[in-house]
Every structure is written in C-alpha cells, then in structure tokens.
C-alpha positions as CSV (number, residue, x, y, z in Angstrom):
1,M,98.3,128.1,96.9
2,M,97.1,124.9,98.4
3,K,95.1,123.7,101.5
4,A,97.1,122.2,104.3
5,V,96.7,121.2,107.9
6,E,99.2,123.1,110.1
7,I,100.1,123.0,113.7
8,S,99.0,126.4,115.0
9,Q,100.9,125.9,118.3
10,P,102.1,123.0,120.4
11,G,99.2,121.2,122.1
12,G,96.4,118.7,121.7
13,P,94.5,117.7,118.6
14,D,92.5,120.9,118.4
15,V,95.7,122.9,117.5
16,L,95.5,121.3,114.0
17,K,94.1,124.0,111.7
18,L,93.3,124.1,108.0
19,A,95.3,126.8,106.3
20,D,96.5,128.1,102.9
21,R,100.2,127.4,102.1
22,P,102.4,128.0,99.0
23,M,102.7,124.9,96.8
24,P,106.1,123.2,97.2
25,E,108.4,122.8,94.2
26,P,110.4,119.6,93.6
27,A,114.2,120.0,94.1
28,H,116.8,117.9,92.4
29,D,116.0,114.2,92.7
30,D,112.5,115.1,94.2
31,V,109.0,114.6,92.9
32,L,105.8,116.7,93.5
33,I,102.8,114.5,94.5
34,K,99.2,115.6,94.3
35,V,98.1,113.9,97.6
36,A,95.0,111.6,97.6
37,F,95.4,110.2,101.1
38,A,97.8,110.8,104.0
39,G,98.6,108.3,106.7
40,V,98.3,109.4,110.4
41,N,101.1,108.2,112.7
42,R,102.3,108.6,116.3
43,P,105.2,110.8,115.3
44,D,102.6,113.3,113.8
45,A,101.0,113.6,117.3
46,L,104.4,114.0,118.9
47,Q,105.3,116.8,116.5
48,R,101.9,118.4,117.2
49,A,102.6,118.3,120.9
50,G,106.0,120.0,120.4
51,L,107.9,116.8,121.4
52,Y,109.4,115.9,117.9
53,N,110.9,118.6,115.7
54,P,111.1,117.9,112.0
55,P,114.5,117.4,110.5
56,K,116.4,120.4,109.1
57,N,115.0,121.5,105.7
58,A,111.8,119.3,106.1
59,S,108.3,120.8,106.0
60,D,106.9,122.0,109.3
61,L,103.6,120.4,108.3
62,P,102.8,116.9,109.8
63,G,102.5,113.8,107.6
64,L,105.1,111.2,107.0
65,E,103.4,109.1,104.2
66,A,100.9,109.7,101.4
67,S,99.5,108.2,98.3
68,G,98.7,110.2,95.1
69,E,99.7,111.1,91.6
70,V,103.1,112.4,90.6
71,V,102.5,115.8,88.8
72,A,106.0,117.1,88.4
73,V,109.6,115.8,88.8
74,G,112.8,117.6,89.6
75,A,116.0,117.5,87.7
76,G,117.8,114.1,87.7
77,V,114.6,112.1,88.3
78,T,114.3,109.0,86.0
79,S,112.7,106.4,88.2
80,V,109.2,107.9,88.2
81,A,107.3,110.2,85.8
82,A,104.4,112.6,85.9
83,G,101.2,110.6,85.9
84,D,102.5,107.7,88.0
85,Q,100.3,106.6,90.9
86,V,102.6,106.2,94.0
87,C,102.7,105.9,97.7
88,A,105.7,107.5,99.3
89,L,107.6,108.0,102.5
90,L,107.9,111.7,103.3
91,P,110.2,113.9,105.4
92,G,107.0,115.8,106.4
93,G,104.2,117.7,104.8
94,G,101.8,114.9,104.0
95,Y,98.8,116.8,105.5
96,A,98.5,118.9,102.4
97,E,97.1,118.9,98.8
98,Y,100.7,118.7,97.4
99,V,104.0,117.4,98.9
100,T,107.5,116.8,97.7
101,T,109.7,113.9,98.5
102,P,112.8,112.1,97.0
103,A,111.8,110.0,94.0
104,A,113.7,107.1,95.5
105,H,111.3,107.0,98.4
106,C,108.3,106.4,96.1
107,L,106.8,103.0,95.5
108,P,104.1,102.1,93.0
109,V,100.6,101.7,94.3
110,P,100.3,97.8,94.5
111,A,97.8,96.3,92.1
112,G,94.5,95.7,93.7
113,L,94.9,98.3,96.5
114,S,92.9,101.5,96.7
115,M,94.7,104.9,97.2
116,A,93.4,104.9,100.8
117,Q,95.0,101.5,101.5
118,A,98.2,102.6,99.7
119,A,98.6,105.5,102.1
120,C,98.8,103.0,105.0
121,L,101.9,101.4,103.6
122,P,105.1,103.5,103.6
123,E,105.7,104.6,107.2
124,T,104.8,101.2,108.8
125,F,106.3,99.0,106.1
126,F,109.6,100.9,105.9
127,T,109.7,100.8,109.7
128,V,108.9,97.1,110.1
129,W,111.1,95.9,107.2
130,S,114.1,97.9,108.3
131,N,113.9,96.9,112.0
132,V,112.5,93.4,112.0
133,F,114.3,92.0,108.9
134,M,117.2,94.3,108.0
135,R,118.3,95.2,111.6
136,G,116.7,92.3,113.6
137,G,117.5,89.6,111.1
138,L,114.3,87.6,111.6
139,Q,114.5,84.1,110.1
140,A,111.9,81.5,109.2
141,G,111.2,79.3,112.2
142,E,112.2,81.9,114.8
143,R,109.8,83.0,117.6
144,F,108.9,86.7,117.1
145,L,107.1,88.9,119.7
146,V,105.7,92.2,118.7
147,H,104.1,94.5,121.2
148,G,101.0,96.6,120.3
149,G,99.9,94.0,117.7
150,S,96.7,95.9,116.7
151,S,98.6,99.1,115.9
152,G,99.6,100.0,112.3
153,I,103.2,98.7,113.1
154,G,101.8,95.6,114.8
155,T,99.4,94.5,112.1
156,T,102.1,95.0,109.5
157,A,104.8,93.1,111.6
158,I,102.5,90.2,112.3
159,Q,101.7,89.7,108.6
160,L,105.2,90.1,107.3
161,A,106.8,87.8,110.0
162,K,104.2,85.2,109.3
163,A,104.7,85.5,105.5
164,F,108.4,84.9,105.9
165,G,107.9,81.8,108.1
166,A,108.3,83.0,111.7
167,R,106.2,82.0,114.7
168,V,104.4,85.2,115.7
169,F,103.4,86.2,119.2
170,T,101.9,89.6,120.2
171,T,100.4,91.7,123.0
172,A,97.4,93.9,122.8
173,G,95.1,95.8,125.2
174,N,91.8,93.9,125.0
175,D,90.3,90.7,123.8
176,E,88.9,92.2,120.6
177,K,92.4,93.4,119.6
178,C,93.9,90.1,120.5
179,G,91.4,88.4,118.3
180,A,92.3,90.7,115.4
181,C,95.9,89.7,115.8
182,I,95.1,86.0,115.7
183,E,93.2,86.5,112.5
184,L,96.2,88.2,110.9
185,G,98.4,85.2,111.7
186,A,99.7,85.5,115.3
187,E,100.1,82.1,116.9
188,A,99.1,83.6,120.3
189,A,98.0,87.1,121.4
190,F,98.3,88.1,125.1
191,N,96.0,90.7,126.7
192,Y,98.7,92.6,128.6
193,R,96.1,93.8,131.2
194,D,95.4,90.2,132.3
195,I,98.3,88.0,131.1
196,D,102.1,88.1,131.9
197,F,103.7,87.9,128.5
198,V,107.1,87.1,130.1
199,E,105.7,83.8,131.5
200,K,104.0,83.0,128.2
201,M,107.2,83.6,126.1
202,Q,109.4,81.7,128.6
203,A,107.0,78.7,128.3
204,V,107.6,78.4,124.6
205,G,111.4,78.8,124.9
206,G,111.7,82.6,124.7
207,A,111.5,85.0,121.8
208,D,114.4,85.1,119.3
209,L,113.4,88.6,118.3
210,I,111.2,91.2,120.0
211,L,109.9,94.5,118.4
212,D,109.0,97.0,121.1
213,M,107.6,100.5,121.1
214,V,106.7,100.7,124.8
215,G,110.1,101.1,126.5
216,G,110.3,102.0,130.2
217,P,109.6,98.9,132.4
218,Y,109.0,96.8,129.3
219,I,112.7,96.7,128.6
220,Q,113.5,94.5,131.6
221,R,110.5,92.3,130.9
222,N,111.5,92.0,127.3
223,L,115.0,90.8,128.2
224,K,113.5,88.1,130.4
225,S,111.3,87.1,127.5
226,L,114.2,86.6,125.1
227,A,115.8,83.2,124.4
228,D,119.5,83.0,124.7
229,D,121.1,84.9,121.8
230,G,117.9,86.8,121.4
231,R,117.5,90.3,119.9
232,L,115.5,93.2,121.2
233,V,114.7,96.0,118.7
234,Q,113.4,99.3,120.1
235,I,111.5,101.7,117.8
236,A,109.8,103.9,120.4
237,F,109.3,104.4,124.1
238,L,105.7,105.3,125.0
239,Q,106.5,104.6,128.7
240,G,109.8,106.3,128.8
241,P,113.3,106.1,127.3
242,K,115.3,105.4,130.5
243,V,115.7,102.2,132.4
244,E,118.3,100.6,134.8
245,L,119.9,97.6,133.0
246,N,121.8,94.7,134.4
247,L,124.5,94.1,131.8
248,M,125.4,90.7,133.2
249,Q,122.2,89.4,131.8
250,L,123.1,90.6,128.3
251,M,126.6,89.1,128.6
252,M,125.7,85.7,130.1
253,R,122.9,85.1,127.6
254,R,124.5,86.9,124.6
255,L,121.5,89.2,124.1
256,T,121.5,92.0,121.6
257,V,119.7,95.3,122.2
258,T,119.4,97.7,119.3
259,G,116.9,100.1,117.7
260,S,116.3,102.9,115.3
261,T,114.1,105.7,114.2
262,L,113.3,106.1,110.6
263,R,112.9,109.9,110.0
264,P,116.5,111.0,110.8
265,Q,118.0,108.4,108.5
266,S,119.7,109.5,105.3
267,D,117.9,109.6,102.0
268,L,120.2,106.8,100.7
269,A,119.3,104.6,103.7
270,K,115.6,105.1,103.0
271,A,116.1,104.4,99.3
272,R,117.8,101.1,100.2
273,I,114.8,100.1,102.3
274,A,112.4,101.1,99.4
275,D,114.4,98.9,97.1
276,E,114.0,95.9,99.4
277,L,110.3,96.5,99.8
278,R,109.8,96.7,96.1
279,S,111.5,93.4,95.4
280,K,110.6,91.4,98.5
281,V,107.4,92.7,99.9
282,W,105.4,94.4,97.1
283,P,104.9,91.0,95.4
284,L,103.3,89.6,98.6
285,I,100.9,92.6,98.7
286,E,99.9,92.1,95.1
287,A,99.4,88.4,95.7
288,G,97.1,89.2,98.6
289,K,99.3,87.5,101.2
290,V,99.9,90.8,103.1
291,T,97.2,93.5,103.3
292,P,97.3,96.9,105.1
293,V,94.7,97.0,107.9
294,M,92.7,100.3,107.8
295,D,90.8,101.5,110.8
296,Q,89.1,104.7,109.8
297,E,89.2,107.5,107.2
298,F,88.8,111.2,108.0
299,A,88.5,114.2,105.8
300,M,91.6,116.5,105.9
301,E,89.7,119.2,107.7
302,D,88.9,116.6,110.5
303,A,92.6,115.9,111.2
304,A,91.9,116.8,114.9
305,L,89.4,114.0,115.1
306,A,91.8,111.6,113.5
307,H,94.5,112.4,116.0
308,A,92.0,112.1,118.9
309,R,91.1,108.6,117.7
310,M,94.7,107.6,117.4
311,E,95.6,108.8,120.8
312,S,92.5,107.0,122.3
313,S,94.2,103.7,121.2
314,A,90.8,102.4,120.2
315,H,91.9,101.9,116.6
316,I,92.9,98.7,115.0
317,G,95.3,99.3,112.1
318,K,95.9,102.6,110.3
319,I,94.0,105.9,110.2
320,V,94.2,108.0,107.0
321,L,93.2,111.5,106.0
322,R,91.3,112.0,102.7
323,V,93.0,114.9,101.0
324,G,92.1,114.7,97.3
325,K,88.7,115.4,95.9
C-alpha cells in the first residue's frame, strides 16, 4: 500500500484527503516512479471540483507531473532504467508515493536542478513548447504576448520565447507580478487592471502570436491585438469557452485561431513533445538560460492548502507538493 491524496467528493480544496491506496504496477512501455515532488496545476483543481474527468484508464488521483526515481520498468522499456532520476508528464496519479507513466514521457532531471524544481517542469514545458513553438510557430524577432505572465505557464513561456529570440509582452494582475515578468525577460508587462493591453500591442505593431488561457471576452480583445497574419493559441478559458466572433476580421486580416489541451493527446504525441524538449530545451535549462520559477512547497498532507493558494492567484510560478521523505 501507499499514501495518496484522493478527491473524496467534488468540491473545494478541503475535499482532498490523505488515504491508503494499492501501489500501481507498470504496464507494457510504462515505468513505476517513487515520487519525490508533484506539481500542482489548474487542471488538478478542475478535476477536484468535478469539472474535468480524467481520461479513460487514467488514475482517478490528481497530479499531472512529478519528479522522482524510477524503481521498476514494464516490458518493452529500454529508454530508462531502475535508479534513473526523472521528471515525468503523467496521465494522473501524481499526488501519491508511487505513480506509473509511459517511459517515453520521462525526461532526465536537468543537471543543477533540485527534485522540487524538476517537478515544476513537465506540465508547463510540454504545454508551452507544444503550443507556442510546435503549434504556434513562434520565430525569432516576432512579437509574442502571453497572458497570465506570472503563472507557471506564463513564467515558462516568457523565458522560452526570450531564449529563442522573440520580443515578449505579457499581462499580469498587479505591479509585483508585472515586475517579476520583466525580470524573466519580458519587454513590457501590463497590469490588466489598469492598462488596456489592446492599445499597448497595437502601438508596437500588434502581436504575431498570443498565448491565452483566459478566453471569454479576451478572445475579441486578442484578435484586435494581433498583427495581420497573427496567430492566437488558446489553452484554457478561465472566463468561459463561448464568444461571438466576427469571421470577417479573421478573413480580411488572415488571422489564425487554434488551440489544444495536453492531457487527451495520444501517448505518441506526448512522446514527440518530450523528444523536442530533450533536444532543444533541456540544454538551455542545464546552461542556466531557462529556470523553473517556484512559488511555494507544501507537504503532501497539506494539498488542500496548496490548492487554496493556487486558486487565490497570489502565487508567482509553480506550487509543488513534497511527497518523498
């Protein structure tokens, strides 16, 4: 048996309870990881609230990323071995002492990073790389706007876009968060409570690419903020998934609207993202050019406090749970 944090019923952070669960066993192509730290992400909170069901055959436990030690491998696994220190994208189950995941979704803990820092990497780096670079096609010299710049996604997107030569702009909810975004490499950070980001982006010629997780009324404002031939990539919709859209604007200005979610994608698609991260991004992390931003660490039994902090939006960067002893 192992200790795990389960969702006792749909609801607020207080429904997260420590429980005993059977240890999982690695299937073909899977590995079993003894978890050191687990990342805390918005989809965990949505799942806890009953708004985001895990995929078929995935664990019902929350947790989409973790760092730790591989302690067993399933049949067919040759890319990693027992004893390897890894961080991994998970289909679920990260809030536990042990978790299984496809071996192809594991990446080595970058040299110079702690296990806590490594747990901050998979979910955000897979998401940002696949949406900003693979789907959005960001190029050096382009103007890139990311909303929620002080979030785990935002702090990652700012650093990666800057490292690959883009001009980076962002929005955040207060001056402290805006300052943190500037320190990470943003050319400008707009406090969305006081500043109209549409006017600011139009003044610099419009964004070539926007990464948005707000949705709702932001979609129309994002389209106005784009340069001609610009691209909008949607990865969440905190203010709602539905909006009325004038297609003439898209057609006349040749705009592209796309988006994705990571969790439902195939194991092969996630493995391809992992391969690109390993070759193109991990060297930047090991060189100290890109660093995960950690907000706070909580013990696994305090998962409810971790969720409360995330939902308060007071954090800057990633929140992690300490699982291993």
